[in-house]
N, C-alpha and C positions, 0 to 999 in steps of 0.2 A: 670375402667373395670379390670385392672391388679390388682388391691386391692382386688377384689372380685373373683379372680381366687383361686378356692378350689383345682382343680386337672388337669394336663395336662400331656398328653402322646402322643408320635410319635413312630409308629412301622414301619420299612421299612425292608422287607427281599427281597432277590435276591438269585435265584438258577439258576445257568448255568452249561453246560457241553457239552462236543464234543465226538464224537465217531468216530475215524479214522481208518477205516479197510485197511487192506493191507500193515500195518506197518510190516517189516520184521525182523530188527534187535533184538537181545535178549534185554530185558528191565532191566536186572541186578536184585540184591537183592529186592524183594518187589516193583520193578519198578522204582527204585531210580536211576538208571543210564541213561536211555533213555526214551522218546526222549530229555527231559530236566528235570531237578529238579524242575523248576517252573511249567511246564506241570504237572507234579505228584501231587504238592501241591496246584493244581486249578488255576494256571493262564490261562486265557482264551484268550491269545494273539492268533493271527491266525497264526498257525505254518506250516501248511500244504503246503505251497508253498516251504517254506525252507526245510521241510522233503523230498519233491521231488529233489530240487537241490542236497541234500547230497545222494540220491539214497537209502532212507529208505523205500519209497512205492514201491509195486509192479508195474511193468512195463507189467504184463500179460495182453494180449488183450482182453482177455474174462471175465475180471474180473468186476463183476457187483454189487458188495456191496457198500451201500452208505455211504458217508460222512453225519454225522448228527449233528447239534447243536441246544440245546435247551436253552430257555432263559425264566425266570417267574420273575416278581417283583410285590411286594404287599405292599400298603402304606396305613396306617391307622392313623389318627388324631382324639382324643378325649380329651374333656375338660368340666371342671364343673365350673359354674360361679355362684356365689351368691353375687348378687349387694346389696340386704338388705335382711334382716330377712324374712323367709317364700317364698323368690322367688328363686326357683333353675332354671338354664338354664343348658342343655346338648348340646354341638356341638361336630358334628363329620364329618368327609370328608375319603374319601377313593379313591383307585385307583389300579386297578388290570390290568396287562398287560402279555400276554404270546405269545410267537411266537416259531416255529420251522423251521428249515432250513435244507435241505436235497439235496444232488447232487450226481449223478455218477461221474466219474473222470477217466481220462486217463493220464499216465505220458509217455512221448516220449522226448528221450533224456534230462532225469531229468528237463523236462518242463510240469508242472502241467497244466492240461486243464480240466476246470468245464464243465459238461455235464448236461443239463436238469435241473438246478438249480430250486428248490420249495419251497417257504417260504408260510407260513400260521399260523395264530394264533387267539386269541381272545382278546377283550378289554373292561372294564368297568369301570365307573368313577362316583362318586356323582354329580349330576347336581342340576340346579335350573329352574323350570318352573313357578315360582311365577307370572311372569307378564303375562301368559296366563291361568292361573288355573280356573279364572271365566268368561273367554271369551264366547261367545254366541256359542252353538252347539246343533245341533238337527240332524234327520235324514236326511234331506234336505240341511242343510246349517251348515258351520264352519266357524267362523272366522279366525281361525289358518289355514285352509285348502287354504282359498282364499288369505291369506297372502302369502303362500308358492307359490302359482301360480305367484303372482306379483314379488316375489324374483327371479324367475328363470332367467330372463333377466339380472338383475343386477349381479347377480353371475356370468352369462356368460361373461359378459362385464369385470368384475373384473380378470376372468381366461384369457380372450385374452389380455387384457392389460399386464398382469403378464409374458405372453408368447412374448412380445416385438414385436408382428405383426404390422408393419407399416400401410399397406394396408389391411383394415379389410373388408372382404367380408360377406354378411349376406345371410342367407335362405330365404324362402318364409313366415316365421314366425316371421322373425325378429331377428333371433338369429346369432351371428357370426358362421361362417363356422368351425366346429371342435369342439363347445362347444353348442349342440343343447340342447334342452329341456329334451331329454331322457339320456344325459350323465350323468353318475355316479357322476362325479366332480361336475356338476351343481346341481344335485338333493338333495345331502347331505348336503351341506351348506345352501342350501335353507330350507330343512326340519328342521336342528337344529335352524337356525334364526326363523323359523316362530312360532314353537312350544315351545321354551324358552323365545321368546320376545326379543332376541339379536338383534341389529341392524344390518340390512342386509350389510352395510359396515365395521361392525367391525367385524362380525362373522369369525372364521378360517376357511381356505379352507383347512386344513388337521383336520379329524375328531377325529384324536388320540391325545386327548390334554393331556397336563403335568398339568394342574391346576384344582385340584377338588374343588368343591363348597362347601360350609359348608351348613350341614342340622342342625335341631335343635329339642329339646323337651322343653317345658316350663311348669313348676309346681308351682302354687301359693298356699298358704294356709292361706295368712294373714287375710282374711276376718273373720277367726272364731272368732279372738279377738274382732273385730269390732261388732259383732253381738253373743257374748257369752252367752247371755241371754237366746236367742232362740235356736241357734244352738252349738252341741257340736264339730262339724266339717263342714267346707266349703273348699273344694277343687275345683280349677280350672286347667285345663291341656289342652294343645296344641302341636301337635307334626306333623313335617312335613320332609318328606323323599322323595327324588329323584333321578333316577340313569339312566345314559346313558349308552347303552350296544351296541356293535359291536358283534353280535353272532358268526361271521366267516369272516376272509379276507384271501385272498389268491394271491399271486402274478401272474400277467399276464405273461406267457409265451412267448407271442407276442407283448410285449411292447417295443416300439420304440419312442423316444421323438416326432418326426414329421410324425409317421404314422397313417393312420386312419383304424377305423374298420367297419365292414358292414353296420352300420347305420350312417357312414359318420361323426363321432366323432372322435377326437384324442384318441388312445389306453390310457388307464388308467393303471397306474403302478400297481395298486391292483384292484382285484375283491372284492366287498363287496356283500353279498347274503342278508343281513338282518340286519337292524339298529332299536333300538326302545329307546323310552323315557318312564320312569314311574314315576308317584308321588302318594302319599299317604299323605292326612290329617288324621292321625290315632291316636286321633281324631283332627278333625277341631276345637271342642270345647268340652270340658265334665265338667259337673258340678256334683259334688257329695257332697251331703247335709245329713247331721244327726242331726236330732232335740234332745232336751233334753228328749223327752219321747219316744226314741229309734226308732222313725220313721225314715227311709231312702228313700231318693229320689235322681234320677240319670238322667240325661240327656246327651246323646251323639249325634253328628253328626260326620258321618266320610265321606270323599269324596276320591275317587281315579281314576285314569286316565291312559291309556297306549295306547301309538301311535307306530305302526310300519311300516316301509316303506320297503317294498319288492323290490329290485332292479332287481329281475328277469322278474316282469311283469307291475312295475311302480305302484303299488297298495298301498293305505294308509288305514290301518286298525285301527280305533279309537274306545276303549274301554273307557266307564267311568260309575261310580256308585255312587249313593247317599243313605245314610243309616241314620235313625233315630231311636233312641231307648230312651225309657222312662222305668225307673225302679222304683219299690215301694217295700220297705221291714219293717218288723216290727217285734220286738222281744217283746213277752209277758213274762217276767220272773215270774217264781215260779207259774205257772199256776196249779190250782188244777182240776184234772179231778177225777171223782168217778168211782170206776169199782170194781166188786166182784173179779176180778184177782189181786188185789194189797193186799199185807199183811201189808200195813201201813194204819189200819182202814178203809180200802177200799177206797183208793184214792191213785193217782199219783200226785207228785208235780214235775213238771220241767219247762223248757223254752220251748215255741212254738215260732219257726221261720216261718214267712210266706214271701214268695217272688212273685211278679208279674212283668214281662218283656215283654213289648210291642215293637215289631220291625218292621220297615217298610225299605225295600230295594229294589231300582229300578236301573237297568243296561242295558247298550245297546251296540252292538258292530255294527258298520257301516264301509264298506268297500267303499272307495271312489277310482274313477279312476281319473289319472291325465291327461290321453289324450282324455277323453270323459265325457260329464256330464252325469255320472252315479253313484248314490249313493244306495246301497244295505245293507238292514238290515240282519246279517247273524246269530245273536243271540242276547238275551235280555230277561230280564223277570222282573216282579213286585212280590216281597214276603213279605207276612204278616205273622208275626209270634206272637203268644202268649203263654208265659209259666207260669204255675202258679205252686208253690210248697209249701209244709208246711212239716216241721218235728218237732217231738215233743218227748223228751227224757223221756220215761215213768220212767227209772231209770239210774243207772251209766253204766249198761251192756246193756239195751234193750230201743231200739229206733224204730219209725215208721215214715214213709216217705209217703206222698201223692203228686204225681206230674199229671199235664194235660199240654200236648203240644199240640197245635192247628197251623198247617202251610197251608198256602195257597199260591199257584204260579200260576201266570198269564203270560203265554209267549208272547214275541212280535212276533213270526213267526207263520205263519198258520198252520205249519205241526206238531206244538206242542199243545196239550190239557191243559186246565187248571188242576190243580192237587190239592187235599186236603188231607192231612196227619193228623191223630188224634191219640195221644197216651196217655194213662191215667192207672193209676193203683197205687197199695200201695205196700210199701217195708218194711218189717219187719226185723229189723237188731239187732242180738244179739251177745254181744262180750264176749268170753269165758276168756278172760285175767282177771286180777285183776281190 
């Protein structure tokens, strides 16, 4: 593996900053005097308490500007591996994290008092859902969704045991008091475990992970030599991408380690509004062939899936799609066409390129409720498309193109009607250049 490594790159960037309003002393020449030289050159050490002790912050009782702190980090890894001739493997991983912290403050007797602290941010990381990519799913049933519901009690027991409570009490549904089935701390690890295929006993209880998973793209051209008498090119390709995203997280101002919320669960340190998992096989498999007689054939299979968990209403939205494409192409070289418009003995000589693409795609979006047995189709369609094109170079400057596009869509919801779109025509193109 190491011997075949052609390229390896790691990129990590970090940006951070602080805004400390109410600072009263002079800062000196270009800010080099106060508050500290380290702060001037970007040191992010927390100095606001120290500044208050030295009397550098205003003690005006009506002062309401906020202390602000921002932090952003981005990690990217990519590698190219060639294990043997004609086999190329590209690997990549990434992680993005950002947060913003703000608070009002008061200074009394050189003592800094934090008021209304607020912490929020976003997070995304490359993931892997391969273990559940081909699980059975339909409008009425989903293996991963069923697994998530099974995970809830296991995760709740892990959480209550981590809290160190000796005499555990249970509610009428069998969940430990404080970690019911609607607790965010229970739902999120259960969701990640079920849809990534991670063992429920091993999945992390903190969704903000430090370990990005590897995604890949593979291309193999070695079959061209084995069948070189028939094909001038044979190319096989496969690609996989997956990503986990927390669209927004925010600190809970009511958080206390042992306090309960209105639902009877322990207060979460953070509020999460929505989390999602996305994966793409783009393509799952692609076969690209070119014969010796200039006939080109291609076959593509694309799969994609997106699952989101809304923590506001405990709904899971599952979307998935499958796409199949067949392509044919042929180039007739030096084709002669007779015409009275031609100056070369009443004939044109040029290449005729013809192409036909047939595509079928079906996608479906289902909303599943964790609290009641209720699955609803919210969107979906079956799309059939046929595209035919032909272009002919009449001479070096003049070409003509014929195209025909036929698109038929059938929707999965009753409020949308089937649609058919047809486009066809000719294009004449003249290049005034040399």
